[in-house]
C-alpha positions as CSV (number, residue, x, y, z in Angstrom):
1,M,74.9,56.9,-8.8
2,R,73.1,57.0,-5.4
3,K,70.5,59.5,-6.8
4,R,69.9,57.4,-9.9
5,T,69.4,54.2,-7.7
6,T,67.0,56.1,-5.4
7,L,64.9,57.4,-8.4
8,L,64.6,53.9,-9.9
9,A,63.5,52.5,-6.6
10,A,60.8,55.1,-6.3
11,L,59.5,54.5,-9.8
12,L,59.4,50.8,-9.1
13,A,57.4,51.3,-5.9
14,L,54.9,53.5,-7.7
15,A,54.4,50.9,-10.5
16,L,53.6,48.2,-8.0
17,L,51.0,50.3,-6.0
18,P,48.0,49.6,-8.3
19,A,48.6,45.8,-8.3
20,C,48.8,45.8,-4.5
21,G,45.7,47.9,-4.2
22,Q,43.7,45.5,-6.2
23,G,44.3,42.7,-3.7
24,S,43.5,44.7,-0.6
25,G,40.1,46.0,-1.6
26,P,36.8,44.8,0.2
27,E,35.8,41.2,-0.3
28,P,32.8,40.7,-2.6
29,S,29.6,40.4,-0.5
30,V,27.9,37.0,-0.3
31,Q,24.1,37.4,-0.9
32,E,22.1,35.6,1.8
33,P,19.2,33.5,0.5
34,P,15.9,35.3,1.1
35,A,14.2,34.1,4.3
36,R,11.1,32.0,3.8
37,E,7.9,33.8,4.3
38,E,6.0,32.8,7.4
39,M,2.9,30.7,6.7
40,Q,-0.2,32.3,8.3
41,R,-3.6,30.9,9.2
42,E,-6.3,32.5,11.2
43,T,-7.7,29.2,12.4
44,L,-6.7,25.5,12.3
45,R,-9.5,23.1,13.1
46,L,-8.4,19.8,14.4
47,E,-10.8,16.9,15.2
48,L,-9.9,13.9,17.4
49,T,-11.7,10.6,17.5
50,R,-12.4,8.7,20.7
51,S,-9.7,6.1,21.1
52,A,-8.1,4.0,23.8
53,A,-7.6,7.1,25.9
54,D,-10.0,7.5,28.7
55,E,-12.4,10.5,28.9
56,D,-10.3,12.5,31.3
57,T,-7.2,12.1,29.1
58,L,-9.2,13.2,26.1
59,M,-10.6,16.3,27.8
60,Q,-7.2,17.2,29.0
61,A,-5.8,17.0,25.5
62,L,-8.7,19.2,24.2
63,R,-7.7,21.8,26.7
64,M,-4.0,21.7,26.1
65,L,-3.8,21.5,22.3
66,P,-5.2,25.0,21.7
67,E,-2.6,26.4,24.2
68,L,0.5,24.4,23.2
69,L,0.1,23.8,19.4
70,P,0.1,27.4,18.2
71,A,3.3,28.2,20.1
72,A,5.0,25.1,18.8
73,L,3.9,25.8,15.2
74,A,5.1,29.4,15.5
75,E,8.6,28.0,16.2
76,Q,8.4,26.2,12.9
77,G,7.4,29.3,10.9
78,V,3.6,28.7,10.9
79,A,1.6,31.4,12.6
80,V,-1.9,30.2,13.6
81,G,-4.3,32.6,15.3
82,R,-6.1,29.9,17.1
83,V,-6.4,26.1,17.2
84,E,-9.9,24.7,17.5
85,T,-10.2,21.1,18.8
86,T,-13.3,19.0,18.6
87,V,-14.2,15.3,19.1
88,G,-16.1,13.5,16.3
89,A,-19.2,11.6,17.1
90,S,-17.6,8.6,15.4
91,P,-14.5,7.9,13.3
92,A,-16.8,7.7,10.2
93,A,-18.3,11.1,11.1
94,S,-14.8,12.6,11.4
95,A,-13.8,11.2,8.0
96,Q,-16.9,12.7,6.5
97,A,-16.2,16.1,8.1
98,L,-12.7,16.0,6.8
99,N,-13.8,15.4,3.2
100,D,-16.6,18.0,3.5
101,G,-14.1,20.6,4.7
102,S,-15.8,21.0,8.1
103,V,-12.5,20.5,9.7
104,D,-8.9,21.1,8.5
105,L,-7.2,18.1,10.1
106,A,-8.5,14.9,11.7
107,V,-6.9,12.0,13.5
108,L,-8.4,8.7,12.3
109,P,-7.8,5.0,13.0
110,G,-5.8,3.7,10.1
111,T,-8.5,1.2,9.1
112,V,-11.1,4.0,9.0
113,F,-8.9,6.2,6.8
114,A,-8.2,3.3,4.4
115,E,-11.9,2.6,4.0
116,L,-13.5,6.0,4.3
117,G,-10.7,8.5,3.8
118,G,-12.0,9.5,0.3
119,E,-9.9,12.3,-1.1
120,A,-8.4,13.4,2.2
121,V,-4.6,13.6,2.3
122,P,-2.6,11.6,4.8
123,L,0.1,13.6,6.5
124,L,1.5,11.9,9.5
125,T,1.4,8.6,11.5
126,A,2.9,7.3,14.7
127,A,6.4,5.9,14.8
128,E,5.6,2.6,16.5
129,T,9.1,1.9,17.9
130,A,11.5,4.2,19.7
131,G,13.9,6.0,17.5
132,A,12.1,5.0,14.3
133,E,11.7,7.5,11.5
134,A,9.1,5.5,9.6
135,G,5.7,4.7,10.9
136,G,3.6,1.6,10.8
137,R,4.2,-1.9,12.1
138,Q,5.2,-4.9,10.0
139,M,4.8,-8.6,10.6
140,L,7.5,-11.2,10.0
141,L,6.8,-14.7,8.8
142,L,9.5,-17.0,10.3
143,A,10.2,-20.6,9.9
144,G,9.6,-22.4,13.2
145,P,12.0,-24.7,15.0
146,T,10.2,-27.9,13.9
147,E,11.5,-30.4,11.3
148,Y,8.9,-29.2,8.8
149,G,9.8,-25.6,9.6
150,C,13.4,-26.3,8.8
151,Q,12.3,-27.7,5.4
152,L,10.4,-24.5,4.7
153,S,13.4,-22.4,5.7
154,A,15.6,-24.3,3.3
155,R,13.1,-23.9,0.5
156,A,12.9,-20.2,1.1
157,A,16.7,-19.8,1.3
158,S,17.0,-21.4,-2.1
159,D,14.8,-18.7,-3.6
160,T,12.1,-21.3,-4.4
161,P,8.7,-19.8,-3.9
162,L,6.7,-21.7,-1.3
163,T,3.4,-23.1,-2.6
164,W,0.0,-22.6,-0.9
165,D,-0.2,-26.4,-0.2
166,E,3.2,-26.2,1.6
167,L,2.0,-23.3,3.8
168,N,-1.4,-24.8,4.4
169,R,0.2,-28.0,5.6
170,A,2.2,-26.0,8.2
171,A,1.1,-25.4,11.8
172,W,0.9,-21.6,12.2
173,S,1.4,-19.5,15.4
174,V,0.2,-15.9,15.0
175,T,0.8,-13.1,17.6
176,G,0.3,-9.4,17.5
177,G,-2.7,-7.0,17.6
178,E,-4.6,-5.6,14.6
179,E,-1.4,-5.6,12.5
180,R,-1.6,-9.3,12.2
181,G,-4.3,-8.7,9.5
182,M,-1.4,-7.7,7.2
183,V,-0.5,-11.4,7.1
184,S,-3.8,-12.0,5.3
185,V,-2.8,-9.3,2.8
186,W,0.6,-11.0,2.2
187,L,-1.1,-14.3,1.6
188,A,-3.9,-12.9,-0.6
189,D,-1.4,-11.1,-2.8
190,R,0.5,-14.3,-3.5
191,Y,-2.0,-17.1,-3.2
192,E,-5.1,-16.2,-5.2
193,G,-6.9,-14.3,-2.4
194,N,-6.3,-16.9,0.4
195,T,-6.0,-15.4,3.9
196,L,-5.3,-16.6,7.4
197,S,-8.8,-17.8,7.7
198,D,-8.2,-20.2,4.8
199,L,-5.3,-22.0,6.5
200,S,-6.0,-25.3,8.1
201,R,-3.9,-25.0,11.3
202,V,-3.7,-21.6,12.9
203,T,-3.2,-20.8,16.6
204,Y,-3.5,-17.2,17.7
205,A,-1.0,-16.8,20.6
206,E,-1.6,-14.2,23.3
207,T,2.1,-13.3,23.7
208,D,5.3,-13.7,21.6
209,G,6.7,-17.2,22.2
210,D,3.5,-18.9,23.1
211,G,3.3,-22.3,21.3
212,E,6.5,-21.5,19.4
213,S,8.2,-24.8,19.8
214,A,5.3,-26.6,18.0
215,A,4.8,-24.1,15.2
216,D,6.1,-24.6,11.6
217,V,5.5,-21.0,10.8
218,L,5.6,-18.0,13.2
219,A,3.9,-14.7,12.3
220,V,5.2,-12.1,14.8
221,P,5.5,-8.3,14.9
222,A,8.8,-7.3,13.2
223,D,10.0,-5.1,16.0
224,T,10.0,-8.1,18.4
225,R,12.4,-10.1,16.2
226,E,14.8,-7.6,14.7
227,G,17.6,-9.4,12.9
228,A,15.8,-12.8,13.0
229,D,17.0,-15.7,10.9
230,D,14.7,-17.9,8.9
231,V,12.6,-15.1,7.5
232,I,10.3,-16.5,4.8
233,G,8.2,-13.3,4.4
234,E,7.6,-9.7,5.5
235,T,4.3,-7.9,5.3
236,E,3.7,-4.3,4.4
237,P,3.2,-1.9,7.3
238,Y,0.0,-1.6,9.3
239,Y,-0.8,2.0,10.3
240,S,-2.8,2.2,13.5
241,V,-3.5,6.0,13.2
242,I,-3.4,8.6,10.5
243,L,-3.5,12.4,10.8
244,A,-5.0,13.6,7.5
245,A,-5.8,17.0,5.9
246,R,-8.9,18.2,4.1
247,P,-8.5,17.6,0.3
248,D,-9.3,21.2,-0.8
249,D,-6.7,23.1,1.1
250,D,-3.4,23.2,-0.9
251,E,-1.4,24.8,1.9
252,L,-2.1,21.9,4.3
253,K,-0.9,19.4,1.8
254,T,2.6,20.9,1.4
255,E,5.7,19.2,2.6
256,R,6.6,22.4,4.5
257,F,3.4,22.3,6.5
258,R,3.7,18.6,7.2
259,D,7.3,19.0,8.4
260,A,6.3,21.9,10.6
261,L,3.3,20.0,12.1
262,S,5.5,16.9,12.7
263,A,8.1,19.0,14.7
264,A,5.3,20.8,16.5
265,L,3.5,17.7,17.6
266,A,6.8,16.1,18.7
267,Q,7.2,19.1,21.0
268,V,3.7,19.1,22.3
269,C,3.6,15.4,22.9
270,G,6.8,15.8,24.9
271,Q,5.2,18.5,27.0
272,D,1.9,16.8,27.8
273,A,1.4,13.0,27.8
274,S,-2.4,13.4,27.5
275,V,-1.9,14.8,24.0
276,R,0.2,11.9,22.9
277,D,-2.4,9.4,24.4
278,A,-5.4,11.2,22.8
279,L,-3.7,11.3,19.4
280,G,-2.9,7.6,19.6
281,G,0.9,8.2,19.7
282,A,3.3,10.9,18.7
283,L,2.2,11.6,15.2
284,T,5.6,12.6,13.7
285,A,6.3,10.1,10.9
286,P,5.4,11.2,7.4
287,V,3.2,8.9,5.4
288,E,2.3,9.0,1.7
289,D,-1.1,8.0,0.3
290,D,0.3,5.0,-1.7
291,A,1.8,3.6,1.5
292,L,-1.8,2.9,2.6
293,N,-2.7,0.7,-0.4
294,A,-2.1,-2.5,1.6
295,M,-4.4,-1.2,4.3
296,R,-7.1,-0.6,1.6
297,R,-6.6,-4.2,0.4
298,L,-7.0,-5.4,4.0
299,A,-10.4,-3.5,4.1
300,T,-11.6,-5.4,1.1
301,L,-10.6,-8.7,2.8
302,G,-12.8,-7.9,5.8
303,G,-9.7,-8.0,8.1
């Protein structure tokens, strides 16, 4: 009996061996996605325009960009043999050089790009406020603290469109820099081409808060009144500076290159403040061409 039991146990063990072997084999390999091929360029020609930066700051940036930018781009998978930096004779001349293909990239004032950019492709703009991912600066139209301002606020809150006569009757206080021109675009789009210059009572305040107590409508930069109540309107963004690419180079227009350039410029601007100042800000926020349509309308309004 013992021999028979031993034999049966041995046969059962042999029968189980193939099944156990199947579970103990090597795990199937997981194929890694192929690494992206490095983008390579022998030369990248970047043109700056004279801006608010003083001459010494501009010259420092011209020296530092050829040194810092290739290394920063290499970390993003873009190998550039050398970066050539120049300064245009004028913003209009830089826009022309960009469209002619004489330079690969150019930094232009937003108004110049909107008016003279031609077929050039906008890539990046400055994020105007700390921590912002989107670029540009908007204006808010707020109802003022006056009795008439409260009436306008109530009308707007009831989803009743304000008429031109109602807005023209109001006392306006407008602050901000060049971005305040976007208020004219907002008005023109809604009131048959009328702009700030067509309003009867407009005061241009030097700083936020000036003349506020007597104003029926306040036009202020949006980042100074985040979360404000009594908003009766919001303009489209104003872009103070645009970094654009020549129109005939498909590689420069890719999202991959734009992302690499954004990350590289963020690094370079952090390393040298003169570069940030000469560029007109840290040019890290992506911008699409259609986002500049409001700026183009502003150009037709003459500001």
